[in-house]
Every structure is written in structure tokens, then in C-alpha cells.
N, C-alpha and C positions, 0 to 999 in steps of 0.2 A: 504493500500500500504506500509506504514512504517513498519507494523507488518511483512509483507512478506519479505521485505528487511532485517529486523532484523533477522528473522528466517533463511533466506538464508545465511546470514553472519555467524551465529552461526554454521550452518551445515558445511559450507565451512571451518571454523576454526577447527571443529571437525575432518573433513577429513584430514586436513593438519597435525594436531597433530598425528593422527593415521598413516598417511603416513610416517612422519619423525620418527615414532617409529621404523620402520624397520631399519633405519640407526642406531638408538640407540642399537637395538638388535644385529646388525652386530658388532658394536664396543664392546658391552659387552661380546660377544662370544670370544673375544681375551683374556679375563682375567678369566672368570669363565665358568663352564659347564652349559648345558641347564637346569638341575634340579635346580641348585643354582640360576640361573638368574630368572627363572619363580617363584620359591618359594619365593624369596625375593621381586621381583617386585609385585607379587600379595599380599603379606603381607603388603607392603607399600600402595598398592591400597586399601586394606581393611581398613587400618587406615585412609587414606585420605577421603574415601567415607563414613565412619561411621557418622561424624558430619553432612554431607549433607543429609544422609538418615534420621537422627534424626530430622533435621530441616524441611525438606519438607514433611516427612511422620510421624508426631508426633502421639502419642496416642497408646494405647494397642490394639492388635488384639485379636479376639476370639480364643479359643483353636483349633478349626478346621482349621482356617486360618494359625495359627502358625505351625500346623502339616503339612499342604500342603506346606507351605514355606520351611520347613525342607526337605521334601521328594523331591519336585520339584527342589529346588536349588541344592540339592546333585546330582541329576541326571544330571542337566544341567552343574553343576560344573565338574563332572567327564568327560563329553564329551568335555567341553571347555578345560580341562586340557590335554586331549589326543590331541586335535587340536593344542594347544599351544606348546606342546612338539614336535610334528611332525614338526611344523613350525620352532621352534628354532633349532632343529637338521638340518633341511633343510637349514636354514640360515647359520649355522655353516659350512656346507659342501660347499655351493655355494659361500658364502661370498659376496652375492649381494643383496642389498636392493630392486632394481628394479625387478629382477627375482622373488624374494620372494613375493613382493607386487602384481605383476600381476598374478602369478600362484595361490596365495591365493585368489585373487579377483574372480577367476572362480566360487566360491561358489554362486555368484549372478546368474550365468547362470544355475548352477546345481539345485538351489532351486525349480524353477517352474517345471523342469523335474522330480525331486523327488516327488513333490506334485502330479504330474500327475500319476506317478507309484504307489504311496502309497494311495492317496486319490481320484484318478480318477477325479481330477480337469481338467478343459478344458485347452488346450494349443493352443495358436495362432501360426500363421506362423512365427511371430516375434521371438518366442522361438527357433525354429529350425534354422532360419537364424542366429540368435545370437549365437547358439551353433556351427554352421559351422564356423562363423567368429572367435570364441574363439579357436577352435581346430586349425584352420589355423594359428592364431596368436601364439599359443603355439609352433607349428612346427617352425615358423620363428624365434621365440625367442630362441629356442634351436638349431637352425641350424647354423653351423659355416662354412662360405664359404671356400671351399678347403679342409675341414676336414669332412664334413657331419654332421649328427645329433648328437648333444652332449647332451644326456639326461641321466645324471648320477643319483647316489643314492640320492643326495640332491634334485634334481628336482622331483624325484619320491616321496620322503617324503613330499615335499610341495604339490604335487598333491593329495596324499592320505589325507594329512591334510585338503585340501579344501573340501573333502567329509565329514570330521568331522565337519568343520565349517558349512557346509550345514545342517547336523543333528542338530547341536547346534541351528542354527537360527530357524529351524522348531520347536524344543522343546520349545524354548523361545516364539515363536509365539503362539503355541498351549496351553502351560501351564502358561506362564507368565501373560497372560491377567487376570487370576483369582486371582492374588496376587498384593501386593504393589510392584511396579516396582523396586524401590531402595532397598527395603528389599530383594527382589528376587536376584537382582544383587549382593548385598553385600554377600548374602549367597553363591552364586556360586563362587565368588572370594575367599571367605574364604576356600572353599573346595579345590580350586586350590592351595592356599598358603600352606595348610596342606599337600596335596599330593606332592607338589614340595619339601617342606622341608624334608619330609620323604625320598623321592628319593635322596635328597642331601646327607643325612647321610648314605644311603645304597650304592649308586653307585658312589658317587663323594667324593673328599677330598679337599674341597675348603680351601684356606688360607685367613687370614685376609687381607694380602697385595693384593690378587686378588680381593676380594670384594671391598676394598677401591679404587682400580684402576678403577673398574667398577661403581663407585658411581654415576656418572652423568647419565650413561645409566639406572641404576636402578631407580634413582629419576625421570628421564623423563618418563620411562615406567610405574612406579608406580603412581606417583602423577598426571602427565599430561595425559598420555594415558588412565589410569583407572579412577582416581578420577575426574579430570577436564573434559575430553572429554565426558565421559559417562553422566555427569551432563548436559553439554551443549546439548548433543543429546536429552535428556529427555525434557529439556526446549524448544528446537527448534521444536521438532516434535509435540508438543501440538498445534502449529499454522500452521504447514506445511502440504501440501498435501503428503500422504505417498509415491506415485510414485515419485514425485519431490524430496522428502527427500532421497529416495534410490539412485536416480541418482547422487545427489550432494555428498552423502557419498561415492559412488563408486569411486570418484576421489581420494580417498586415495592411490590407486594404482599408479596414475599419480604422486602424491606427493612423493611416495616412490622412483620412478625413478628419479625425480628431485633431491631429497635428496642424492641419491647415486651418481648422477653426480656432484652435487655441492661439496660434501665432498670427492670426488675422490676415492670412494670405489667400483665403478662399472666399468666394462669394456665391456658393452653391445655394440655390433656392430650396425652399421646403420640399417642393416637388422633386427636385434633384436628389435630396436625401432619401426620399421615398424610392427613387430609382436605384440609389446605392443599396437600399435594403433588398430590393428585388435581385440585384446582381449578386449580393452576398448570399441570398437564399439559393440562387442558382448554383453558386460555387459549392455550397454545402451539399445540395442535392446531388451534384455531379460526383461527389466523393463517397456517398453512402449508398450501398446496394444491400437490400435485404433479401436474404435467401433462407429458405426453410432448412433446418437441420435438427434432427432428433425431436421433431414436434415443435421446435421454437424457431427463432430467427437470430441471425448473427450479422454483424457488419463485416464486409470484406473490402479489401483494397482493390479498386478497379484497375489502377494503372498496372500493366503487365510487367 
């Protein structure tokens, strides 16, 4: 019982850190461009995660494993970088942590649908009900009373980004199991850092003043969101039920909305918050499947 409570607390803390990271990203976007922000924050994340990886996963790997780690982490890193860039550009355009958090969170609904289309895995009625709830919620979130549907370029980038988050999660699930998890994570973050810094020098012209002004956003996203939160997730999920873990982690979208409200950077209408509720309901429904077993029902993890 104590172990379950401890794991739940760690997962909830992880979701909170990730949720408030959307607020940090909104704040950072006021001073530096998306390439600069992502390049530096992932570089900080790489530095903060390295001692953790060396401590928890000590010892040399065989050449075949090292080769797989390089190839798989490069692929996952490239997709993660695309997802992060679309998200950051979307955040820059919408200026809303709540909108970004809930639209990004749609990947939780998209994953079982993608697995059904790609791998012919079974889908329960909960998936389709959850999808309908999520689509309805997205409509309410983007609907402005008296003005109609307000679905701009920022929202579109966030929605496209959620498909890349879906692809990334599937890649991690399919390939990451064959490798040391922290080594794999460190490798993909390193790819993101390199690609981000290359993009910074090609497409942006950051100043030292701008980077310094965004220092707290960069440190939060780099150290807490990458280094600390990912480590907490790894530790917590060793003792937690996968379905339950996914549900708790999905509350990051709720924390993103809370953060945006607390720090006064969101102007989501009451109807928009109702939409957030529908999206969150869709996320929860997409994660829980009820099946009969020995005269009762049990929760199962849908993601294969």
C-alpha cells in the first residue's frame, strides 16, 4: 500500500512538473525563439540527466546494444525534436499554456487509434467514445462565443505536433524496450539539443540578454522537466500499474491550465474550460478498457 502511494505521489509530481513546463515555455517565448529555447533546454537536460543515467545504469554495453542505442535514439530524437518545435511555435502563437497542454494531450487519444491502423490492435468502444469527447472538447476550447470558431495557425501547429508526439510514444514503446531506458532517453535528448542549436544559428539570432532573461524558463524546462521529471517517471513506473500511470501522467494537461490561470497568462473562456474537461474525459476514457475476468472487471493497459 505504501509503495502504491509513493509511486502515485511521484507520478503526480511528474505530471505537475510537466504541466507547469508549458507556463515556462510561454514565458521563455517572450525572450528567445523556438530553436534557441529547445536547443538550450535540451542541452541542459542532457547535462542534468547524464549523472542519473551513469548512476542507475552503470556498466558497459555490448557493441550491438550501443549500435541500437545510437540508431534508435537518433530516430526517436528526430521525431521528438519535430514534436517539440511544433509545440513551441504553437505556444509562441497562442500564448496559452492551457490550450497548448490540452491540445498536446490529445496524443493519448491518438495512440490507440494509430496502433489500430498500423498494427491492427483491437480497439474498444472506450477509444471511440474518448475520441468523440476529445474532438468535442477541442471544438469548445477553440470556440469563442459571439465570434465563432477560433482555430488559428498556433492551434493547428499544436494539433499537428500531437501527431508527432503520438509517433514518438509509439517509437519509444516499440524500440525503447530493447535498450537501457536512461541511455535511450539521454541519446534522444542529445539529438534534440544538437538539432535545436543548429537551427538556432541558421534561423535565429539570439542575444545574450535574451537568453539571460529566459534563464528561469530554460532551467525549469531543462533541469526539472527533463532531468528530474523523467527520472521520477522511471522510478515510479517500476511499481505502478501502466494504465494507472498513464492516467495520472495525463493530468499534466490539467496542471498546464492551472498554471496558466495562476500566473495570469491564459484567457480561456468558461466554455473553453468546459472543452478542457471534455478533452480530459476523452484522455481518461482512451486509457481505460474494461474486460470481464472471473465474473468481474479489470483495467488493462491499451497501449501494446
